[in-house]
N, C-alpha and C positions, 0 to 999 in steps of 0.2 A: 169350085168354091167350097169353103169350109167355115166352121164356126170356131172362134177363138175365145177362151175364157182366161181370166186372170185372178188369182187368189192364193190362199194358203192351203197346204195339206195339213190334216190333223189325224192323230190317233185317238180313237174313242175307246175307252175302257168302260164297259157297260154291264150292269147287273142283268140277270134274267128278268123277264117281265114279272112284276109283283114282288121282287126281292128288294130288301133294303141294303144299302151299302154297309151299314154297321153289322149286318148279320150274314152277309154272303161270304163264301170261302173261295170264290173264283169269279173272274170277270171275263167277258167276251171282248175280243180285240177286233176293231174295224178301222180300216183306212177311210178317211172322208175329207170333208172340206167342201163348202157349197159349190164353188166354181169347178173343182175337180169332179165332184159328183155329177154335175151337169155334163161335162165333157165325156165322162165315162158312160153316162146314160145315152148320150147322143151316139157315141161309137157303137153301142149295142143295138141301136136302131138303124145302123148302117150309114150314119152321117159322118163325114170326115171332120174330126175335131182335134183341136190343139189346146194345150193348157200351158200357161206361162206362170212361173213362180221362181222363188229362191228356195233351194233345198239344202239341208245340212250336208256336209261332206262326210266321209267315213261310212261305217256300216249302216247307220240309220238312213242316210241319203241313198245308199245303194239298195236298201230294202224297198224304199218308196219308189225308186226308179224301176226296179224289177216288177213291182206290182202294177205300176202304171203302164209299162211296156206290154204287160200281159193283157191290159184292157184295150189295146190298140188305139191309145191316145198319143198323139205326137207331142213330144216334150223337148224338141231340139233347141228351143230358145230358153229353156230353164237354166238358171245359173246356180252355182254352189256358194254356200256360206262357210268359210273355213271355221271349224270348231263349232258349227251351229247346232242349235237344239230344235227339235221338231215341236210343232204345236200338239197339245194333247189335252184331254179332259176326262173327268169321271162323270158317268151318267147313270143315274138311278131311274130305271124304266118304270113309269107309273101306268096306271090304267084309270080312265075316266071314272069319277071326277078328280082323282089324284093326278096332279101334274107331274111331268118328267122333271127331275132336278139335275142341274149341271153344276159341277164344282171345278175350280182351278183352271178356268178357261183364260189363260194369260201366259205371258213370259216366254213366248217363242222367239227365236232369233229373227224370223221373218218380220215380226212386229218391231224389232229394235233397230233395223237397218235405217239409216238416215239418207244415204246417197244411192241412187240407182243409175245404171247405165244401159237400160233397155233401149234398143233401137226400134221404136214403135213403128217407124216408117217401113222398115223391113219386115217386122213381125206381122204387121197387118196386111202385107201384100197378099192379094188373091183371097182375102177373107170376105165373106158376105155379112156376117154378124159378129159383133164383139160383145161379150157378156162379162159383167162383174157385179159386185154387190156392196151393200152397206156394211157387211161384215169386214171386207177388206178395207174400206174407208175408215172404219171405226178402230182399227188396230193401231193407227198412228197418224199424226199429221203428215208425215212424209209419204205414207201410202195413199192418203187422201189426195195429195198433190199429184202423185203418180197416176192415180185413176183419172184425174182431170186431164192430165197431159195425154194419156192414152185415148181418152174420149175425143179430145180436140183433134188428134191425128186421125182417128177413125172418121170424124166428120169431114176432114179434108180429103180423105180417100173414098168417100161415099160408102163407108161401111156402116150398116145399121148398128146402133148401140142399144143393147138390152141391159137392163139393170133391175136388181131386186133390192127393195128397201131393207129387208132382213134385219129389222131392229132387234138388237140383243142387249138387254139391260146389263148383262155382265160385261159388256164391252164398252158402252158409253152411256151417258145420261141422255134423257129426252132432249134437254137443251142443246147438247152437242150434236145429237142426231139431226135435229131440225136446222141448226145454224150452219153446220159444216157441209151439208149436201145441197144447199140452195144454189151454189154456183154450178152444180152438175146438170140442173134441169134444162139448160139450153142445148144439151148434147144427147139427151135420152130420147129414143124413139119408142121403145117398148118397156113399160114399167110394170114389174111384178110386185104385188103387194097384198096386204090384207086390208079390210075396212079399218081396222084399228090403226094400222100404219098410216093410212091416208088421213085419218082424223088427227093423229099425232103431228103429222108434217104440215098438212094444209089447213087444219082447224076448221073454222066456219065456212071455208071455201067449198067444203063437201057436205054442207048441211043438207039433210034430206036426200043424200046420195045424188046431188046435182054436181056433176064434174065439169061444168061448162068453163069455169075459171081456170082449171088446170090446163085444158086444151088451148085456151086463149092466151095464157101467160107462159107457155113452155113449148118445147118442140115435141112433146109426147104425142105419138100417133095412136097407141093402144095402151089402155090400162087392163091388166090381167089380174083379176081379183079372186082370191079364195072365197068360197061360199061353203063353209063347214058348220054343221050344227053344233050347239054348245055341248051336247053329249057325245059328239064324234060318231054319230050313227049315220050321217048323211054327208056327202061330199059332192060339190059341183064347182064350176068355174063361170065367172062372169067376165066377158071381154067387152070393153067400152071404147068406142072411137068418138070423134067429134060429132058424128051424125048417126051412129048406130049402136045398138046394144045387143049382145048375144049371151043368153044364159044356157049353159050346157045341160045335158041330161044329168040328173042327180043320181048318185050311186049309194046304195046301202053298203056300209063298210064295217069291218071288224078289225080293230087296230092291234097289230102285233108289234109295230115299230113306227113311231111317229117321225123319227129323225130321217130327213131326206125326202119327205113327201113333196115339199115345195120345189126341190131340185128336180125330182122326177117329173112333176107337173110342168116346170119351165122347159125341160128338155123336150117333152111331148109337144108343147106349143111351138118351140123353135124348129123342131124337126119338120112339123107339118107346114109351118109358115115358110120355111126355106124352100119347100117343094113347090108350093103353088100360090103363096101369099093370100090365102083364103082365110079371113078372120074367123068365120063360123066353123069351118072344119078344124082350124087350129084350136079353137075353144073345146071342141069335143075330144081332140087328142090330148089336150092338157088335162081335162077332167079324168079321162080314162087312165092316163099315166100316173096321175096323183093318187087316184083311188086304188089302183093295183099296188102301188108302193106300200100302202098301209098293211098289206098282207105279206110283205117281204122284210125279213130281218137283215139289217146291215144298212149302211148309208147309201148304197147304190142299188138301183132296182134291176139293172141288166135286162130290161124289157126288149123284146124283139118287135119289129114293125108289125108282124103278124098278130102278136098278142094284143096290141093296141087296136089294130084294124078289126079283129074279131069282136072285141068288146064294144067298140064304137058301132059296128054294124048290127050285132045281135043283142047287145045289152047284157047285163049280169044275170046269172041264174042263181038267185038267192044272194047270200052274203058273199062278198069277195074275200077270199082267204089266201 
């Protein structure tokens, strides 16, 4: 059994920490994309993972394929876009309280495709978990429809559906974010989110952090919620089910790179849950994997199972760097 993810690949061109785009003379190059990050992080933890997407043909697509093959992520169901352009964005790396800034996050060929011919019945064969996110849904109406089709097939094949709200204001408005994802709720088993995402989407239904109506009116089995302090000095995870709540150990962090923290966290949760379906242990793995990513530059954390197990067992010795 393995985990399948579906989404876009991206090139990130990033300043060094603390540099402004208008003053820098060089940029760091990283391959990423939320669902690809999760597949790569899972592979580094020893989990069989596959990523499905559309890739540009030519040299750019070859470069992406070579990098992904080196990550031990299966991509046999990826298709090519003739003359396609990759996703990319400029990233100015801030430090609290200054936020990271993202520019030009648009115009990839993946976001412009209107017709897909993925055979989701075949792609989802022998998969245990299927993961995608609001980033993919937000790129186009066609991709939102494709996500819904894939989720429906996953449900038919008894594949658990994992989803990250991943609200990005550069991709869609709050109104679109809320309206277009409502039809997905009947198919989601594990929902990754922040408290702010929950308030955006569910409004007063999560007043005073009471999630009862979410479990009553959806198929969601677990809410996996980031618990990070405003000054980014503490990081933990809360996992909520219809009858239980688990808050993980809180870690003191020092942030070198915020990009990909949520993806590392999600991979930690899924890797643990795939092994024994223990909600409490998965919460600890999620917190450890997310906290460790803060100290790793690049979109992917490449954490081993041993690194996570050691941190979960022994705790951090001072600041995680």
